[in-house]
TIVO-2410 file (N, C-alpha, C; in nm, 3 decimals):
# residues 193
REC num residu      c1      c2      c3 atome chaine
REC   1      M   0.111  -0.121  -0.030     N      A
REC   1      M  -0.026  -0.020  -0.016    CA      A
REC   1      M   0.113   0.119  -0.006     C      A
REC   2      T   0.064   0.220  -0.073     N      A
REC   2      T   0.128   0.356  -0.086    CA      A
REC   2      T   0.095   0.428   0.009     C      A
REC   3      M   0.184   0.520   0.040     N      A
REC   3      M   0.116   0.624   0.137    CA      A
REC   3      M   0.055   0.730   0.080     C      A
REC   4      Q  -0.014   0.828   0.120     N      A
REC   4      Q  -0.096   0.943   0.089    CA      A
REC   4      Q   0.006   1.078   0.083     C      A
REC   5      I  -0.018   1.145   0.023     N      A
REC   5      I   0.061   1.282   0.032    CA      A
REC   5      I  -0.038   1.353  -0.019     C      A
REC   6      D  -0.024   1.466   0.039     N      A
REC   6      D  -0.163   1.607   0.039    CA      A
REC   6      D  -0.023   1.702  -0.034     C      A
REC   7      P  -0.035   1.738  -0.148     N      A
REC   7      P   0.048   1.857  -0.186    CA      A
REC   7      P  -0.041   1.969  -0.151     C      A
REC   8      N  -0.149   2.009  -0.124     N      A
REC   8      N  -0.201   2.089  -0.055    CA      A
REC   8      N  -0.140   2.155   0.044     C      A
REC   9      T  -0.064   2.100   0.118     N      A
REC   9      T   0.008   2.140   0.253    CA      A
REC   9      T   0.181   2.168   0.210     C      A
REC  10      W   0.180   2.140   0.094     N      A
REC  10      W   0.348   2.221   0.055    CA      A
REC  10      W   0.338   2.351   0.021     C      A
REC  11      T   0.480   2.395   0.042     N      A
REC  11      T   0.472   2.544   0.026    CA      A
REC  11      T   0.617   2.546  -0.044     C      A
REC  12      I   0.615   2.622  -0.188     N      A
REC  12      I   0.717   2.631  -0.255    CA      A
REC  12      I   0.770   2.774  -0.250     C      A
REC  13      S   0.890   2.774  -0.269     N      A
REC  13      S   0.927   2.947  -0.233    CA      A
REC  13      S   0.973   2.986  -0.341     C      A
REC  14      Q   0.959   3.117  -0.361     N      A
REC  14      Q   0.999   3.215  -0.469    CA      A
REC  14      Q   1.109   3.163  -0.557     C      A
REC  15      P   1.120   3.175  -0.674     N      A
REC  15      P   1.175   3.121  -0.792    CA      A
REC  15      P   1.358   3.187  -0.780     C      A
REC  16      Q   1.432   3.105  -0.755     N      A
REC  16      Q   1.561   3.146  -0.725    CA      A
REC  16      Q   1.642   3.137  -0.852     C      A
REC  17      P   1.766   3.178  -0.886     N      A
REC  17      P   1.809   3.129  -1.006    CA      A
REC  17      P   1.888   3.009  -0.992     C      A
REC  18      G   1.877   2.964  -1.071     N      A
REC  18      G   1.924   2.823  -1.092    CA      A
REC  18      G   2.111   2.797  -1.144     C      A
REC  19      T   2.166   2.692  -1.140     N      A
REC  19      T   2.290   2.689  -1.158    CA      A
REC  19      T   2.305   2.683  -1.330     C      A
REC  20      K   2.260   2.658  -1.426     N      A
REC  20      K   2.225   2.619  -1.540    CA      A
REC  20      K   2.171   2.736  -1.656     C      A
REC  21      G   2.105   2.839  -1.544     N      A
REC  21      G   2.061   2.930  -1.628    CA      A
REC  21      G   1.896   2.907  -1.627     C      A
REC  22      G   1.843   2.838  -1.557     N      A
REC  22      G   1.719   2.836  -1.500    CA      A
REC  22      G   1.688   2.856  -1.416     C      A
REC  23      K   1.582   2.837  -1.348     N      A
REC  23      K   1.507   2.912  -1.196    CA      A
REC  23      K   1.452   2.744  -1.130     C      A
REC  24      A   1.482   2.769  -0.969     N      A
REC  24      A   1.463   2.691  -0.904    CA      A
REC  24      A   1.361   2.742  -0.822     C      A
REC  25      C   1.251   2.630  -0.696     N      A
REC  25      C   1.174   2.684  -0.646    CA      A
REC  25      C   1.198   2.553  -0.511     C      A
REC  26      F   1.233   2.606  -0.416     N      A
REC  26      F   1.225   2.478  -0.306    CA      A
REC  26      F   1.120   2.435  -0.245     C      A
REC  27      V   1.092   2.319  -0.201     N      A
REC  27      V   0.982   2.248  -0.198    CA      A
REC  27      V   0.987   2.208  -0.082     C      A
REC  28      S   0.836   2.231   0.022     N      A
REC  28      S   0.900   2.172   0.185    CA      A
REC  28      S   0.729   2.191   0.210     C      A
REC  29      D   0.745   2.124   0.356     N      A
REC  29      D   0.590   2.132   0.397    CA      A
REC  29      D   0.559   2.229   0.480     C      A
REC  30      S   0.440   2.246   0.543     N      A
REC  30      S   0.403   2.355   0.623    CA      A
REC  30      S   0.503   2.405   0.714     C      A
REC  31      T   0.584   2.313   0.788     N      A
REC  31      T   0.662   2.372   0.884    CA      A
REC  31      T   0.824   2.350   0.855     C      A
REC  32      N   0.845   2.373   0.727     N      A
REC  32      N   0.991   2.419   0.639    CA      A
REC  32      N   1.041   2.266   0.645     C      A
REC  33      K   1.002   2.147   0.635     N      A
REC  33      K   1.071   2.063   0.637    CA      A
REC  33      K   1.056   1.995   0.517     C      A
REC  34      A   1.176   1.883   0.470     N      A
REC  34      A   1.153   1.832   0.339    CA      A
REC  34      A   1.047   1.745   0.358     C      A
REC  35      I   0.987   1.709   0.206     N      A
REC  35      I   0.886   1.626   0.192    CA      A
REC  35      I   0.932   1.503   0.165     C      A
REC  36      E   0.908   1.407   0.249     N      A
REC  36      E   0.969   1.248   0.231    CA      A
REC  36      E   0.844   1.175   0.149     C      A
REC  37      I   0.867   1.093   0.067     N      A
REC  37      I   0.781   0.993  -0.012    CA      A
REC  37      I   0.833   0.864  -0.017     C      A
REC  38      N   0.792   0.797   0.088     N      A
REC  38      N   0.814   0.641   0.112    CA      A
REC  38      N   0.768   0.560   0.043     C      A
REC  39      M   0.819   0.468  -0.031     N      A
REC  39      M   0.715   0.382  -0.087    CA      A
REC  39      M   0.769   0.227  -0.034     C      A
REC  40      G   0.838   0.204   0.049     N      A
REC  40      G   0.899   0.100   0.137    CA      A
REC  40      G   0.785   0.014   0.165     C      A
REC  41      L   0.672   0.021   0.167     N      A
REC  41      L   0.566  -0.086   0.216    CA      A
REC  41      L   0.467  -0.121   0.120     C      A
REC  42      G   0.502  -0.080  -0.007     N      A
REC  42      G   0.403  -0.122  -0.113    CA      A
REC  42      G   0.466  -0.236  -0.209     C      A
REC  43      N   0.400  -0.248  -0.313     N      A
REC  43      N   0.467  -0.378  -0.369    CA      A
REC  43      N   0.581  -0.302  -0.463     C      A
REC  44      P   0.679  -0.370  -0.511     N      A
REC  44      P   0.817  -0.295  -0.539    CA      A
REC  44      P   0.782  -0.243  -0.706     C      A
REC  45      F   0.895  -0.145  -0.710     N      A
REC  45      F   0.882  -0.096  -0.853    CA      A
REC  45      F   0.977  -0.169  -0.934     C      A
REC  46      G   0.984  -0.175  -1.067     N      A
REC  46      G   1.085  -0.233  -1.172    CA      A
REC  46      G   1.151  -0.140  -1.177     C      A
REC  47      C   1.303  -0.164  -1.215     N      A
REC  47      C   1.364  -0.055  -1.254    CA      A
REC  47      C   1.475  -0.142  -1.382     C      A
REC  48      P   1.401  -0.127  -1.482     N      A
REC  48      P   1.481  -0.219  -1.610    CA      A
REC  48      P   1.595  -0.179  -1.651     C      A
REC  49      W   1.641  -0.021  -1.652     N      A
REC  49      W   1.758   0.038  -1.686    CA      A
REC  49      W   1.880   0.053  -1.612     C      A
REC  50      G   1.802   0.014  -1.474     N      A
REC  50      G   1.928   0.080  -1.368    CA      A
REC  50      G   1.944   0.223  -1.376     C      A
REC  51      A   2.059   0.243  -1.257     N      A
REC  51      A   2.093   0.418  -1.264    CA      A
REC  51      A   2.203   0.454  -1.369     C      A
REC  52      S   2.169   0.539  -1.414     N      A
REC  52      S   2.240   0.581  -1.559    CA      A
REC  52      S   2.218   0.734  -1.587     C      A
REC  53      S   2.340   0.789  -1.665     N      A
REC  53      S   2.328   0.918  -1.673    CA      A
REC  53      S   2.281   0.919  -1.867     C      A
REC  54      F   2.233   1.051  -1.871     N      A
REC  54      F   2.163   1.046  -2.032    CA      A
REC  54      F   2.293   1.024  -2.129     C      A
REC  55      D   2.404   1.038  -2.120     N      A
REC  55      D   2.535   1.038  -2.190    CA      A
REC  55      D   2.596   0.889  -2.157     C      A
REC  56      D   2.552   0.820  -2.078     N      A
REC  56      D   2.620   0.733  -2.022    CA      A
REC  56      D   2.753   0.722  -1.984     C      A
REC  57      D   2.797   0.875  -1.917     N      A
REC  57      D   2.914   0.884  -1.837    CA      A
REC  57      D   2.910   0.844  -1.716     C      A
REC  58      A   3.018   0.699  -1.711     N      A
REC  58      A   3.021   0.613  -1.579    CA      A
REC  58      A   3.082   0.692  -1.483     C      A
REC  59      T   3.135   0.803  -1.500     N      A
REC  59      T   3.245   0.872  -1.384    CA      A
REC  59      T   3.098   0.954  -1.293     C      A
REC  60      Q   2.988   1.003  -1.351     N      A
REC  60      Q   2.903   1.076  -1.294    CA      A
REC  60      Q   2.854   0.994  -1.144     C      A
REC  61      T   2.814   1.007  -1.042     N      A
REC  61      T   2.753   0.978  -0.970    CA      A
REC  61      T   2.595   1.020  -0.906     C      A
REC  62      R   2.564   1.138  -0.951     N      A
REC  62      R   2.427   1.189  -0.927    CA      A
REC  62      R   2.370   1.156  -1.078     C      A
REC  63      V   2.289   1.052  -1.067     N      A
REC  63      V   2.231   1.022  -1.196    CA      A
REC  63      V   2.086   0.983  -1.206     C      A
REC  64      N   2.006   0.946  -1.346     N      A
REC  64      N   1.878   0.929  -1.309    CA      A
REC  64      N   1.850   0.767  -1.293     C      A
REC  65      L   1.730   0.767  -1.213     N      A
REC  65      L   1.683   0.643  -1.203    CA      A
REC  65      L   1.514   0.617  -1.216     C      A
REC  66      D   1.509   0.548  -1.325     N      A
REC  66      D   1.358   0.518  -1.369    CA      A
REC  66      D   1.319   0.395  -1.341     C      A
REC  67      M   1.190   0.420  -1.267     N      A
REC  67      M   1.136   0.287  -1.212    CA      A
REC  67      M   0.993   0.268  -1.281     C      A
REC  68      T   0.908   0.152  -1.297     N      A
REC  68      T   0.801   0.127  -1.325    CA      A
REC  68      T   0.692   0.133  -1.227     C      A
REC  69      L   0.609   0.214  -1.248     N      A
REC  69      L   0.499   0.198  -1.172    CA      A
REC  69      L   0.401   0.119  -1.150     C      A
REC  70      D   0.333   0.057  -1.018     N      A
REC  70      D   0.215  -0.015  -1.017    CA      A
REC  70      D   0.135   0.064  -1.035     C      A
REC  71      D  -0.008   0.017  -1.064     N      A
REC  71      D  -0.141   0.125  -1.074    CA      A
REC  71      D  -0.156   0.220  -0.930     C      A
REC  72      E  -0.149   0.196  -0.824     N      A
REC  72      E  -0.131   0.273  -0.682    CA      A
REC  72      E  -0.045   0.362  -0.720     C      A
REC  73      G   0.101   0.360  -0.761     N      A
REC  73      G   0.208   0.457  -0.751    CA      A
REC  73      G   0.167   0.537  -0.886     C      A
REC  74      A   0.160   0.472  -0.965     N      A
REC  74      A   0.090   0.561  -1.090    CA      A
REC  74      A   0.021   0.652  -1.049     C      A
REC  75      D  -0.111   0.637  -0.967     N      A
REC  75      D  -0.212   0.714  -0.926    CA      A
REC  75      D  -0.185   0.819  -0.859     C      A
REC  76      L  -0.094   0.811  -0.758     N      A
REC  76      L  -0.041   0.879  -0.634    CA      A
REC  76      L   0.055   0.996  -0.736     C      A
REC  77      F   0.143   0.951  -0.831     N      A
REC  77      F   0.207   1.061  -0.913    CA      A
REC  77      F   0.134   1.149  -1.001     C      A
REC  78      R   0.066   1.069  -1.075     N      A
REC  78      R  -0.062   1.173  -1.136    CA      A
REC  78      R  -0.105   1.260  -1.069     C      A
REC  79      Q  -0.155   1.256  -0.941     N      A
REC  79      Q  -0.216   1.341  -0.859    CA      A
REC  79      Q  -0.136   1.454  -0.806     C      A
REC  80      I  -0.009   1.428  -0.801     N      A
REC  80      I   0.093   1.565  -0.785    CA      A
REC  80      I   0.116   1.592  -0.906     C      A
REC  81      D   0.133   1.531  -1.020     N      A
REC  81      D   0.148   1.602  -1.137    CA      A
REC  81      D   0.032   1.685  -1.146     C      A
REC  82      E  -0.078   1.655  -1.144     N      A
REC  82      E  -0.209   1.743  -1.183    CA      A
REC  82      E  -0.222   1.888  -1.081     C      A
REC  83      W  -0.180   1.833  -0.954     N      A
REC  83      W  -0.159   1.964  -0.853    CA      A
REC  83      W  -0.077   2.034  -0.897     C      A
REC  84      L   0.031   2.009  -0.932     N      A
REC  84      L   0.165   2.101  -0.975    CA      A
REC  84      L   0.120   2.188  -1.084     C      A
REC  85      I   0.045   2.145  -1.180     N      A
REC  85      I   0.016   2.210  -1.311    CA      A
REC  85      I  -0.102   2.330  -1.262     C      A
REC  86      A  -0.209   2.283  -1.177     N      A
REC  86      A  -0.281   2.390  -1.148    CA      A
REC  86      A  -0.193   2.493  -1.066     C      A
REC  87      Y  -0.105   2.448  -0.996     N      A
REC  87      Y  -0.031   2.526  -0.891    CA      A
REC  87      Y   0.040   2.644  -1.011     C      A
REC  88      A   0.077   2.591  -1.085     N      A
REC  88      A   0.156   2.673  -1.192    CA      A
REC  88      A   0.098   2.759  -1.253     C      A
REC  89      I  -0.023   2.717  -1.321     N      A
REC  89      I  -0.086   2.823  -1.390    CA      A
REC  89      I  -0.170   2.944  -1.303     C      A
REC  90      K  -0.187   2.891  -1.154     N      A
REC  90      K  -0.239   3.020  -1.048    CA      A
REC  90      K  -0.102   3.098  -1.055     C      A
REC  91      H  -0.014   3.060  -1.017     N      A
REC  91      H   0.111   3.129  -1.018    CA      A
REC  91      H   0.243   3.141  -1.093     C      A
REC  92      K   0.175   3.154  -1.217     N      A
REC  92      K   0.225   3.170  -1.363    CA      A
REC  92      K   0.317   3.279  -1.361     C      A
REC  93      D   0.246   3.427  -1.310     N      A
REC  93      D   0.317   3.528  -1.316    CA      A
REC  93      D   0.422   3.554  -1.232     C      A
REC  94      V   0.421   3.488  -1.124     N      A
REC  94      V   0.575   3.441  -1.031    CA      A
REC  94      V   0.643   3.328  -1.078     C      A
REC  95      L   0.594   3.244  -1.151     N      A
REC  95      L   0.711   3.126  -1.167    CA      A
REC  95      L   0.764   3.126  -1.306     C      A
REC  96      F   0.663   3.201  -1.398     N      A
REC  96      F   0.732   3.202  -1.538    CA      A
REC  96      F   0.772   3.350  -1.594     C      A
REC  97      S   0.792   3.450  -1.491     N      A
REC  97      S   0.793   3.610  -1.528    CA      A
REC  97      S   0.945   3.617  -1.579     C      A
REC  98      G   0.948   3.702  -1.625     N      A
REC  98      G   1.096   3.758  -1.694    CA      A
REC  98      G   1.079   3.735  -1.865     C      A
REC  99      G   0.976   3.702  -1.900     N      A
REC  99      G   0.967   3.633  -2.029    CA      A
REC  99      G   0.847   3.645  -2.115     C      A
REC 100      K   0.807   3.592  -2.260     N      A
REC 100      K   0.673   3.632  -2.295    CA      A
REC 100      K   0.601   3.541  -2.198     C      A
REC 101      S   0.478   3.603  -2.141     N      A
REC 101      S   0.340   3.532  -2.056    CA      A
REC 101      S   0.306   3.375  -2.162     C      A
REC 102      K   0.292   3.283  -2.056     N      A
REC 102      K   0.277   3.135  -2.093    CA      A
REC 102      K   0.126   3.132  -2.065     C      A
REC 103      T   0.066   3.073  -2.198     N      A
REC 103      T  -0.091   3.022  -2.190    CA      A
REC 103      T  -0.086   2.933  -2.099     C      A
REC 104      D  -0.223   2.902  -2.038     N      A
REC 104      D  -0.240   2.776  -1.942    CA      A
REC 104      D  -0.165   2.680  -2.022     C      A
REC 105      A  -0.230   2.640  -2.165     N      A
REC 105      A  -0.193   2.516  -2.219    CA      A
REC 105      A  -0.053   2.513  -2.257     C      A
REC 106      Q   0.031   2.636  -2.256     N      A
REC 106      Q   0.175   2.581  -2.257    CA      A
REC 106      Q   0.228   2.565  -2.153     C      A
REC 107      I   0.194   2.575  -2.011     N      A
REC 107      I   0.248   2.545  -1.920    CA      A
REC 107      I   0.218   2.425  -1.890     C      A
REC 108      T   0.063   2.380  -1.956     N      A
REC 108      T   0.024   2.219  -1.915    CA      A
REC 108      T   0.131   2.133  -2.011     C      A
REC 109      D   0.150   2.190  -2.144     N      A
REC 109      D   0.233   2.120  -2.243    CA      A
REC 109      D   0.392   2.116  -2.214     C      A
REC 110      S   0.429   2.198  -2.148     N      A
REC 110      S   0.584   2.224  -2.112    CA      A
REC 110      S   0.608   2.146  -2.012     C      A
REC 111      Y   0.534   2.109  -1.881     N      A
REC 111      Y   0.551   2.023  -1.747    CA      A
REC 111      Y   0.640   1.870  -1.833     C      A
REC 112      R   0.760   1.842  -1.740     N      A
REC 112      R   0.783   1.735  -1.755    CA      A
REC 112      R   0.691   1.611  -1.639     C      A
REC 113      R   0.610   1.570  -1.682     N      A
REC 113      R   0.544   1.463  -1.577    CA      A
REC 113      R   0.634   1.349  -1.480     C      A
REC 114      L   0.583   1.373  -1.371     N      A
REC 114      L   0.643   1.245  -1.262    CA      A
REC 114      L   0.616   1.157  -1.333     C      A
REC 115      A   0.507   1.104  -1.337     N      A
REC 115      A   0.423   0.942  -1.429    CA      A
REC 115      A   0.413   0.956  -1.554     C      A
REC 116      K   0.530   0.924  -1.635     N      A
REC 116      K   0.553   0.940  -1.763    CA      A
REC 116      K   0.471   0.805  -1.832     C      A
REC 117      E   0.363   0.853  -1.920     N      A
REC 117      E   0.320   0.748  -1.981    CA      A
REC 117      E   0.342   0.757  -2.110     C      A
REC 118      K   0.359   0.592  -2.170     N      A
REC 118      K   0.352   0.557  -2.345    CA      A
REC 118      K   0.255   0.456  -2.349     C      A
REC 119      E   0.205   0.452  -2.432     N      A
REC 119      E   0.097   0.335  -2.461    CA      A
REC 119      E   0.169   0.230  -2.498     C      A
REC 120      G   0.074   0.126  -2.437     N      A
REC 120      G   0.150  -0.030  -2.447    CA      A
REC 120      G   0.267  -0.058  -2.345     C      A
REC 121      Y   0.307   0.052  -2.214     N      A
REC 121      Y   0.415   0.041  -2.153    CA      A
REC 121      Y   0.334   0.099  -2.007     C      A
REC 122      R   0.417  -0.001  -1.900     N      A
REC 122      R   0.355   0.067  -1.767    CA      A
REC 122      R   0.415   0.213  -1.761     C      A
REC 123      P   0.327   0.314  -1.669     N      A
REC 123      P   0.419   0.436  -1.637    CA      A
REC 123      P   0.520   0.432  -1.581     C      A
REC 124      M   0.624   0.545  -1.611     N      A
REC 124      M   0.734   0.564  -1.545    CA      A
REC 124      M   0.767   0.669  -1.456     C      A
REC 125      L   0.871   0.631  -1.357     N      A
REC 125      L   0.914   0.750  -1.291    CA      A
REC 125      L   1.019   0.762  -1.261     C      A
REC 126      R   1.043   0.900  -1.314     N      A
REC 126      R   1.214   0.933  -1.308    CA      A
REC 126      R   1.222   1.007  -1.187     C      A
REC 127      T   1.344   0.976  -1.111     N      A
REC 127      T   1.437   1.025  -1.008    CA      A
REC 127      T   1.529   1.066  -1.029     C      A
REC 128      K   1.645   1.113  -0.946     N      A
REC 128      K   1.756   1.130  -0.920    CA      A
REC 128      K   1.823   1.072  -0.828     C      A
REC 129      I   1.937   0.976  -0.846     N      A
REC 129      I   1.974   0.918  -0.697    CA      A
REC 129      I   2.140   0.948  -0.732     C      A
REC 130      N   2.171   0.963  -0.598     N      A
REC 130      N   2.337   0.996  -0.605    CA      A
REC 130      N   2.401   0.874  -0.522     C      A
REC 131      L   2.477   0.798  -0.614     N      A
REC 131      L   2.524   0.661  -0.575    CA      A
REC 131      L   2.623   0.681  -0.492     C      A
REC 132      E   2.676   0.789  -0.460     N      A
REC 132      E   2.800   0.833  -0.346    CA      A
REC 132      E   2.710   0.805  -0.226     C      A
REC 133      K   2.564   0.866  -0.180     N      A
REC 133      K   2.535   0.907  -0.098    CA      A
REC 133      K   2.397   0.814  -0.060     C      A
REC 134      V   2.356   0.742  -0.158     N      A
REC 134      V   2.215   0.669  -0.113    CA      A
REC 134      V   2.296   0.572  -0.006     C      A
REC 135      R   2.162   0.514   0.085     N      A
REC 135      R   2.190   0.409   0.146    CA      A
REC 135      R   2.087   0.308   0.094     C      A
REC 136      C   2.173   0.199   0.080     N      A
REC 136      C   2.104   0.065   0.054    CA      A
REC 136      C   2.067  -0.026   0.129     C      A
REC 137      W   2.011  -0.116   0.110     N      A
REC 137      W   1.932  -0.215   0.181    CA      A
REC 137      W   1.863  -0.311   0.138     C      A
REC 138      D   1.949  -0.424   0.174     N      A
REC 138      D   1.895  -0.584   0.111    CA      A
REC 138      D   1.757  -0.627   0.169     C      A
REC 139      E   1.696  -0.739   0.122     N      A
REC 139      E   1.551  -0.799   0.149    CA      A
REC 139      E   1.552  -0.767   0.291     C      A
REC 140      A   1.658  -0.845   0.378     N      A
REC 140      A   1.681  -0.880   0.506    CA      A
REC 140      A   1.670  -0.724   0.559     C      A
REC 141      H   1.678  -0.629   0.553     N      A
REC 141      H   1.664  -0.501   0.606    CA      A
REC 141      H   1.778  -0.472   0.654     C      A
REC 142      Q   1.891  -0.518   0.592     N      A
REC 142      Q   2.033  -0.493   0.645    CA      A
REC 142      Q   2.080  -0.387   0.535     C      A
REC 143      Q   2.192  -0.328   0.595     N      A
REC 143      Q   2.276  -0.228   0.496    CA      A
REC 143      Q   2.304  -0.277   0.425     C      A
REC 144      T   2.349  -0.223   0.283     N      A
REC 144      T   2.445  -0.295   0.194    CA      A
REC 144      T   2.467  -0.181   0.108     C      A
REC 145      K   2.583  -0.217   0.028     N      A
REC 145      K   2.614  -0.095  -0.114    CA      A
REC 145      K   2.541  -0.093  -0.256     C      A
REC 146      V   2.553   0.005  -0.318     N      A
REC 146      V   2.500  -0.014  -0.436    CA      A
REC 146      V   2.566  -0.122  -0.534     C      A
REC 147      P   2.482  -0.214  -0.581     N      A
REC 147      P   2.518  -0.315  -0.659    CA      A
REC 147      P   2.614  -0.266  -0.778     C      A
REC 148      D   2.671  -0.388  -0.824     N      A
REC 148      D   2.773  -0.325  -0.977    CA      A
REC 148      D   2.655  -0.330  -1.051     C      A
REC 149      S   2.530  -0.397  -1.077     N      A
REC 149      S   2.417  -0.356  -1.169    CA      A
REC 149      S   2.385  -0.236  -1.188     C      A
REC 150      K   2.424  -0.144  -1.046     N      A
REC 150      K   2.326  -0.038  -1.016    CA      A
REC 150      K   2.164  -0.048  -1.070     C      A
REC 151      F   2.125  -0.160  -1.021     N      A
REC 151      F   1.991  -0.169  -0.980    CA      A
REC 151      F   1.892  -0.235  -1.133     C      A
REC 152      K   1.988  -0.232  -1.167     N      A
REC 152      K   1.915  -0.255  -1.333    CA      A
REC 152      K   1.838  -0.414  -1.320     C      A
REC 153      N   1.722  -0.402  -1.367     N      A
REC 153      N   1.628  -0.533  -1.346    CA      A
REC 153      N   1.575  -0.565  -1.185     C      A
REC 154      A   1.629  -0.512  -1.129     N      A
REC 154      A   1.628  -0.504  -0.966    CA      A
REC 154      A   1.477  -0.502  -0.940     C      A
REC 155      D   1.457  -0.549  -0.846     N      A
REC 155      D   1.277  -0.497  -0.781    CA      A
REC 155      D   1.317  -0.395  -0.655     C      A
REC 156      I   1.291  -0.270  -0.674     N      A
REC 156      I   1.319  -0.199  -0.569    CA      A
REC 156      I   1.187  -0.102  -0.527     C      A
REC 157      W   1.259  -0.089  -0.398     N      A
REC 157      W   1.143  -0.029  -0.287    CA      A
REC 157      W   1.207   0.150  -0.254     C      A
REC 158      P   1.199   0.272  -0.313     N      A
REC 158      P   1.260   0.339  -0.315    CA      A
REC 158      P   1.162   0.430  -0.197     C      A
REC 159      K   1.293   0.509  -0.078     N      A
REC 159      K   1.228   0.652  -0.001    CA      A
REC 159      K   1.321   0.758  -0.066     C      A
REC 160      M   1.214   0.869  -0.120     N      A
REC 160      M   1.236   0.981  -0.179    CA      A
REC 160      M   1.232   1.127  -0.116     C      A
REC 161      L   1.315   1.217  -0.164     N      A
REC 161      L   1.266   1.338  -0.128    CA      A
REC 161      L   1.255   1.432  -0.234     C      A
REC 162      V   1.130   1.516  -0.163     N      A
REC 162      V   1.104   1.629  -0.286    CA      A
REC 162      V   1.186   1.770  -0.295     C      A
REC 163      R   1.288   1.779  -0.380     N      A
REC 163      R   1.343   1.853  -0.395    CA      A
REC 163      R   1.329   2.032  -0.431     C      A
REC 164      T   1.309   2.015  -0.534     N      A
REC 164      T   1.300   2.138  -0.612    CA      A
REC 164      T   1.219   2.130  -0.762     C      A
REC 165      L   1.133   2.254  -0.738     N      A
REC 165      L   1.054   2.257  -0.837    CA      A
REC 165      L   1.143   2.374  -0.965     C      A
REC 166      W   1.166   2.276  -1.062     N      A
REC 166      W   1.255   2.342  -1.166    CA      A
REC 166      W   1.211   2.412  -1.284     C      A
REC 167      I   1.260   2.521  -1.341     N      A
REC 167      I   1.216   2.598  -1.452    CA      A
REC 167      I   1.325   2.632  -1.534     C      A
REC 168      I   1.369   2.570  -1.660     N      A
REC 168      I   1.469   2.579  -1.771    CA      A
REC 168      I   1.413   2.705  -1.860     C      A
REC 169      G   1.509   2.782  -1.934     N      A
REC 169      G   1.494   2.869  -2.045    CA      A
REC 169      G   1.438   2.849  -2.098     C      A
REC 170      S   1.413   2.706  -2.208     N      A
REC 170      S   1.368   2.697  -2.290    CA      A
REC 170      S   1.207   2.675  -2.256     C      A
REC 171      G   1.178   2.679  -2.100     N      A
REC 171      G   1.016   2.675  -2.077    CA      A
REC 171      G   0.987   2.557  -2.017     C      A
REC 172      S   1.051   2.415  -2.034     N      A
REC 172      S   1.040   2.295  -1.930    CA      A
REC 172      S   1.028   2.342  -1.787     C      A
REC 173      W   0.985   2.237  -1.747     N      A
REC 173      W   0.977   2.265  -1.611    CA      A
REC 173      W   0.896   2.128  -1.556     C      A
REC 174      G   0.944   2.086  -1.428     N      A
REC 174      G   0.935   1.991  -1.317    CA      A
REC 174      G   0.940   1.959  -1.183     C      A
REC 175      L   0.942   1.848  -1.143     N      A
REC 175      L   0.976   1.853  -0.993    CA      A
REC 175      L   1.078   1.765  -0.987     C      A
REC 176      T   1.227   1.825  -0.925     N      A
REC 176      T   1.300   1.676  -0.868    CA      A
REC 176      T   1.243   1.589  -0.740     C      A
REC 177      L   1.259   1.470  -0.797     N      A
REC 177      L   1.243   1.345  -0.674    CA      A
REC 177      L   1.394   1.309  -0.650     C      A
REC 178      E   1.439   1.322  -0.517     N      A
REC 178      E   1.619   1.249  -0.513    CA      A
REC 178      E   1.564   1.107  -0.397     C      A
REC 179      V   1.616   1.020  -0.474     N      A
REC 179      V   1.636   0.887  -0.375    CA      A
REC 179      V   1.732   0.904  -0.286     C      A
REC 180      T   1.663   0.856  -0.152     N      A
REC 180      T   1.780   0.898  -0.049    CA      A
REC 180      T   1.818   0.729   0.025     C      A
REC 181      D   1.700   0.647   0.020     N      A
REC 181      D   1.733   0.562   0.087    CA      A
REC 181      D   1.629   0.416  -0.042     C      A
REC 182      L   1.697   0.290  -0.048     N      A
REC 182      L   1.654   0.197  -0.145    CA      A
REC 182      L   1.661   0.052  -0.095     C      A
REC 183      K   1.567  -0.006  -0.087     N      A
REC 183      K   1.615  -0.149  -0.061    CA      A
REC 183      K   1.564  -0.238  -0.168     C      A
REC 184      F   1.632  -0.324  -0.207     N      A
REC 184      F   1.624  -0.379  -0.359    CA      A
REC 184      F   1.658  -0.530  -0.369     C      A
REC 185      K   1.602  -0.613  -0.439     N      A
REC 185      K   1.642  -0.751  -0.471    CA      A
REC 185      K   1.646  -0.771  -0.585     C      A
REC 186      E   1.818  -0.826  -0.639     N      A
REC 186      E   1.841  -0.845  -0.778    CA      A
REC 186      E   1.769  -0.942  -0.806     C      A
REC 187      N   1.727  -0.933  -0.926     N      A
REC 187      N   1.639  -1.050  -1.004    CA      A
REC 187      N   1.787  -1.122  -1.098     C      A
REC 188      E   1.739  -1.210  -1.092     N      A
REC 188      E   1.873  -1.345  -1.207    CA      A
REC 188      E   1.816  -1.302  -1.326     C      A
REC 189      M   1.885  -1.292  -1.413     N      A
REC 189      M   1.904  -1.276  -1.575    CA      A
REC 189      M   1.862  -1.444  -1.640     C      A
REC 190      L   1.742  -1.420  -1.684     N      A
REC 190      L   1.731  -1.599  -1.757    CA      A
REC 190      L   1.758  -1.605  -1.873     C      A
REC 191      C   1.848  -1.687  -1.907     N      A
REC 191      C   1.903  -1.736  -2.035    CA      A
REC 191      C   1.795  -1.726  -2.135     C      A
REC 192      P   1.770  -1.661  -2.264     N      A
REC 192      P   1.678  -1.662  -2.360    CA      A
REC 192      P   1.665  -1.775  -2.430     C      A
REC 193      F   1.769  -1.870  -2.454     N      A
REC 193      F   1.818  -1.977  -2.532    CA      A
REC 193      F   1.741  -2.088  -2.466     C      A
***
């Protein structure tokens, strides 16, 4: 069973200049604490590609971790997506200031959804993970290290923090989820012959 998240209790800061020319808004709860999303009690998510960077640079430690979502997880992240879009439309003068004003449709279309969907495939959740800082746990709840497979084809149960709402110069925007803890079970690859 997945946990319930109520984005209506979130606080989103004023946009700050980002490191690569965009803007970032810090996201916290009403007491100014980081928002935690703990998926450790539900069904595992799949991890078909493992942790990797866009350009397959093996030296990077902060990389993407894409996970397949079950129906309950997909519903949770769809709800967050819809709330964020409504929030951005309501606060578009603050979030998207400094350039040509955006229509509600442009804001919706330029949003990078948490629950990415493609016909014929399970919804995917894109997160960030720092391979040098993430705490890993095995099925027996014993702390362990990042596996050599970098979680490829593993079943995973992530604990994540909501970090920032990001906006880049091209107009794309989205929410950063960072995995801080990860329970995993490596699955054996079966010979196809």
